[in-house]
C-alpha positions as CSV (number, residue, x, y, z in Angstrom):
1,M,11.5,10.9,-17.8
2,E,9.8,7.5,-17.2
3,P,9.8,5.3,-20.5
4,Y,6.1,4.6,-20.1
5,Q,3.8,7.4,-19.3
6,M,0.1,6.7,-18.6
7,S,-2.0,9.9,-19.7
8,N,-5.3,10.4,-17.9
9,Q,-7.1,9.9,-21.1
10,I,-5.7,6.6,-21.8
11,F,-6.4,5.5,-18.3
12,K,-9.9,6.6,-18.8
13,D,-10.2,4.8,-22.2
14,I,-8.8,1.5,-20.6
15,S,-11.2,2.0,-17.5
16,Q,-14.3,2.6,-19.7
17,W,-13.5,-0.3,-21.9
18,I,-13.1,-2.7,-18.7
19,Y,-16.2,-1.5,-17.4
20,K,-18.2,-2.0,-20.4
21,E,-16.6,-5.5,-20.9
22,I,-16.9,-7.1,-17.5
23,G,-18.3,-4.4,-15.1
24,L,-14.9,-3.9,-13.3
25,K,-14.9,-0.5,-11.8
26,L,-11.4,1.3,-11.9
27,T,-11.3,4.4,-10.0
28,E,-8.5,6.9,-10.2
29,K,-6.8,5.3,-7.3
30,K,-6.1,2.2,-9.2
31,K,-4.1,4.1,-11.9
32,A,-0.8,3.1,-10.4
33,M,-1.9,-0.4,-10.3
34,V,-3.0,-0.5,-13.8
35,K,0.2,1.1,-15.0
36,A,2.4,-1.1,-13.2
37,R,0.6,-4.4,-14.4
38,L,0.5,-3.2,-18.1
39,T,4.1,-1.8,-18.2
40,K,5.3,-5.3,-17.9
41,R,3.1,-6.6,-20.7
42,L,4.3,-3.6,-23.1
43,I,8.0,-4.5,-22.2
44,E,7.1,-8.3,-23.2
45,L,5.6,-7.2,-26.4
46,K,8.0,-4.5,-27.2
47,I,5.2,-2.0,-27.7
48,N,6.1,1.5,-27.0
49,S,3.0,3.2,-25.4
50,F,-0.2,2.3,-23.5
51,E,-2.2,3.9,-26.4
52,E,-0.7,1.4,-28.9
53,Y,-1.1,-1.5,-26.5
54,Y,-4.8,-0.5,-26.0
55,Q,-5.6,-0.4,-29.7
56,L,-3.9,-4.0,-30.0
57,A,-6.0,-5.2,-27.0
58,I,-9.5,-4.2,-28.3
59,C,-8.7,-5.6,-31.7
60,C,-7.2,-8.9,-30.9
61,E,-9.4,-11.5,-29.1
62,N,-6.4,-13.1,-27.4
63,E,-4.8,-9.8,-26.1
64,K,-8.3,-8.8,-24.9
65,C,-8.3,-11.8,-22.7
66,E,-4.7,-11.2,-21.6
67,L,-5.8,-7.6,-20.7
68,I,-8.6,-8.8,-18.7
69,N,-6.4,-11.2,-16.7
70,L,-4.0,-8.6,-16.0
71,L,-6.4,-6.2,-14.5
72,T,-8.5,-8.7,-12.4
73,T,-7.5,-9.3,-8.8
74,N,-7.4,-13.0,-7.5
75,V,-7.0,-13.4,-3.8
76,T,-8.1,-16.7,-2.5
77,K,-7.2,-19.5,-0.2
78,F,-8.5,-22.8,1.1
79,F,-11.3,-22.5,3.6
80,R,-11.2,-18.8,3.6
81,E,-13.7,-17.0,6.0
82,N,-14.3,-20.4,7.6
83,Y,-17.3,-19.4,9.5
84,H,-19.2,-19.8,6.1
85,F,-18.0,-23.5,6.0
86,R,-19.2,-24.0,9.5
87,F,-22.6,-22.6,8.9
88,L,-22.7,-24.9,5.9
89,E,-22.0,-28.0,7.8
90,E,-24.1,-27.2,10.7
91,R,-27.2,-25.6,9.5
92,I,-27.6,-26.1,5.7
93,L,-26.2,-29.4,4.7
94,P,-28.4,-31.4,7.1
95,K,-31.4,-29.8,5.7
96,L,-30.4,-30.5,2.2
97,K,-29.7,-34.1,3.2
98,S,-33.1,-34.6,4.7
99,N,-35.0,-33.0,2.0
100,S,-33.3,-34.4,-0.9
101,K,-35.2,-37.1,-2.9
102,Q,-32.4,-37.7,-5.6
103,N,-29.2,-37.5,-3.5
104,K,-27.9,-34.7,-5.7
105,I,-26.2,-31.4,-4.9
106,R,-25.5,-28.5,-7.4
107,I,-23.4,-25.5,-6.4
108,W,-22.0,-22.5,-8.2
109,S,-18.6,-20.9,-7.1
110,A,-18.8,-17.7,-8.8
111,G,-15.4,-15.7,-9.2
112,C,-13.7,-18.9,-8.2
113,S,-10.1,-17.7,-9.0
114,S,-7.7,-20.5,-8.7
115,G,-10.2,-23.0,-7.2
116,E,-9.2,-23.3,-3.6
117,E,-12.9,-22.1,-2.7
118,A,-14.5,-24.7,-5.0
119,Y,-12.4,-27.6,-3.8
120,S,-12.8,-26.5,-0.1
121,L,-16.6,-26.8,-0.9
122,A,-16.1,-30.3,-2.4
123,I,-14.2,-31.3,0.7
124,V,-16.8,-30.1,3.0
125,L,-19.5,-32.1,0.9
126,N,-17.5,-35.2,0.8
127,E,-16.8,-35.4,4.3
128,F,-20.6,-34.7,5.1
129,F,-22.3,-36.9,2.5
130,T,-22.0,-40.5,2.4
131,K,-21.1,-42.3,-0.9
132,G,-23.9,-42.4,-3.6
133,W,-24.3,-38.6,-3.6
134,D,-24.1,-36.8,-7.1
135,I,-21.9,-33.7,-6.3
136,K,-21.2,-31.1,-8.8
137,I,-19.8,-27.6,-8.4
138,L,-19.7,-25.2,-11.0
139,A,-16.4,-23.0,-10.7
140,T,-16.4,-19.9,-12.9
141,D,-14.1,-16.9,-13.3
142,I,-13.4,-14.3,-16.1
143,N,-9.5,-14.9,-15.6
144,T,-8.3,-17.7,-17.8
145,D,-4.9,-18.1,-16.2
146,V,-6.4,-18.9,-12.6
147,L,-9.0,-21.2,-14.3
148,K,-6.1,-23.2,-15.8
149,K,-4.5,-23.5,-12.3
150,G,-7.7,-24.5,-10.8
151,A,-8.5,-27.2,-13.4
152,R,-4.9,-28.7,-12.9
153,G,-5.6,-28.6,-9.1
154,I,-2.0,-28.3,-8.0
155,Y,-1.0,-26.4,-5.0
156,S,2.1,-25.4,-2.9
157,C,2.5,-26.7,0.8
158,C,1.9,-23.0,1.7
159,E,-1.3,-23.0,-0.1
160,L,-2.7,-26.0,1.9
161,D,-1.7,-24.6,5.4
162,K,-5.3,-24.2,6.3
163,L,-6.0,-28.0,5.7
164,S,-5.3,-30.8,8.4
165,P,-2.8,-33.3,7.4
166,V,-5.7,-35.9,7.4
167,L,-7.6,-34.0,4.8
168,V,-4.4,-33.4,2.7
169,D,-3.6,-37.0,2.8
170,K,-7.2,-37.9,1.9
171,Y,-7.9,-35.5,-1.0
172,F,-4.4,-34.8,-2.5
173,K,-1.5,-36.7,-3.9
174,R,2.0,-35.5,-3.4
175,L,4.1,-34.4,-6.4
176,N,7.8,-33.7,-6.6
177,S,9.2,-31.2,-9.1
178,S,12.6,-29.6,-9.0
179,G,13.2,-30.6,-5.5
180,K,10.0,-29.1,-4.2
181,S,6.8,-30.7,-3.2
182,Y,3.4,-29.7,-4.5
183,Y,0.0,-31.5,-4.1
184,Q,-2.5,-32.1,-6.7
185,V,-6.4,-32.7,-5.8
186,R,-7.0,-36.4,-6.3
187,E,-9.1,-37.2,-9.5
188,G,-12.4,-37.9,-7.7
189,L,-12.6,-34.7,-6.2
190,R,-11.4,-32.9,-9.3
191,K,-14.0,-34.6,-11.4
192,Q,-16.9,-32.9,-9.1
193,V,-15.6,-29.5,-10.1
194,I,-16.2,-28.0,-13.4
195,F,-14.1,-25.1,-14.4
196,K,-15.5,-22.5,-17.0
197,K,-14.8,-19.1,-18.2
198,L,-17.9,-16.7,-17.3
199,N,-18.3,-12.9,-17.3
200,L,-20.7,-12.2,-14.5
201,K,-21.6,-9.0,-16.0
202,Q,-23.1,-11.0,-18.9
203,A,-24.3,-14.0,-17.0
204,K,-27.8,-13.8,-18.2
205,L,-26.3,-15.2,-21.5
206,Y,-25.1,-18.3,-19.7
207,Q,-27.3,-21.3,-19.5
208,I,-27.4,-22.8,-16.0
209,N,-28.4,-26.4,-16.6
210,S,-29.7,-27.3,-13.2
211,S,-31.3,-25.1,-10.4
212,L,-28.8,-24.5,-7.6
213,D,-28.7,-25.4,-4.1
214,L,-26.0,-22.9,-3.2
215,I,-24.2,-20.0,-4.6
216,F,-20.8,-18.8,-3.2
217,C,-19.7,-15.4,-4.7
218,R,-17.4,-14.0,-2.0
219,N,-15.2,-10.9,-2.2
220,V,-16.4,-10.4,-5.8
221,F,-19.0,-7.6,-5.6
222,I,-16.5,-5.2,-4.1
223,Y,-15.3,-4.5,-7.6
224,F,-18.8,-3.7,-9.2
225,D,-21.1,-0.8,-8.8
226,D,-24.8,-1.0,-7.8
227,N,-26.1,-1.5,-11.2
228,V,-23.8,-4.5,-12.0
229,K,-24.5,-5.9,-8.6
230,Q,-28.3,-5.8,-9.2
231,E,-27.9,-7.5,-12.4
232,I,-25.7,-10.3,-10.9
233,L,-28.1,-10.7,-7.9
234,N,-31.1,-11.1,-10.2
235,F,-29.3,-13.9,-12.1
236,F,-28.5,-15.6,-8.8
237,Y,-32.1,-15.3,-7.5
238,N,-33.4,-16.8,-10.9
239,N,-31.2,-19.8,-10.8
240,L,-31.1,-20.7,-7.0
241,K,-33.7,-23.0,-5.7
242,E,-36.5,-21.7,-3.2
243,R,-35.2,-20.8,0.3
244,Q,-31.7,-21.7,-0.7
245,Y,-28.6,-19.7,0.1
246,L,-26.1,-17.1,-1.2
247,F,-22.9,-16.7,0.2
248,L,-20.9,-13.3,-0.1
249,G,-17.8,-12.1,1.5
250,N,-16.7,-9.9,4.2
251,S,-15.8,-7.0,1.6
252,D,-19.0,-7.2,-0.2
253,S,-22.0,-4.7,0.4
254,I,-25.5,-5.5,-0.9
255,D,-27.5,-4.7,2.3
256,H,-29.0,-1.4,0.7
257,I,-29.9,-3.4,-2.4
258,V,-31.5,-6.4,-0.3
259,H,-33.4,-3.9,1.6
260,S,-35.1,-2.4,-1.5
261,D,-35.8,-5.5,-3.5
262,K,-36.9,-7.7,-0.6
263,K,-35.9,-10.8,-2.5
264,W,-33.2,-11.9,0.1
265,N,-33.0,-12.4,3.9
266,L,-29.8,-11.9,5.9
267,V,-29.6,-15.0,8.0
268,Y,-26.2,-15.2,8.9
269,P,-23.1,-12.8,8.4
270,T,-23.0,-12.1,4.7
271,T,-25.2,-15.3,4.1
272,Y,-28.5,-14.5,2.2
273,Q,-31.5,-16.8,1.8
274,K,-33.7,-16.6,-1.0
275,L,-37.3,-15.5,-0.1
């Protein structure tokens, strides 16, 4: 017999709890993944059962955070789904530049993971705009582990393989550790990206200080049901400037929601303009 057995009931309890907390939908197909990830934590804490661990997690704030970190999936890379960045450079940024009166741009990278998307955006903006522009990117995620990595801005050579040597040299400095080379985002670029923990399911409780020019929330909606998607879309709509853009990912599906609420217009693959 396996040392750790996950009953259907405890999987149901965990699934219902995570949905209530952050809107993450865990189907039966995810049971093996949940078991594998949590087993490592049980061994680390010398806890004998998933039931015992669950009681600990719902009572202890630090362990609640750890459980969320374990159950959230973080897949990202620099300039992922690059066609969005081309559309941004060719179609959106020229309009923002010509229409701006304050030389200021505000972007939200929602579900930013370890920061690659946010820093990709910062690179595009710095390449496009001349000096003197006030650029700020809010990068949020529910997973505190990936937020720490993003704030440090340190990446391996493999993680930078989509960037040209020119961009790597311009926006990163090389670090050496234990005979291996790493690259850290240069301070000027890091200061333009603000990392914060944010639960998208409870985003309406969060105060956005400035109306946003763009929102990137790519390959995040795949984990939510339609009710949670609608709540988040409403929050995005209320905080995005008129006629500005929301970028979703290839895996995200909101067309049926967009068709019914008539607040968004699909202008490019998985790119929506606020109406």
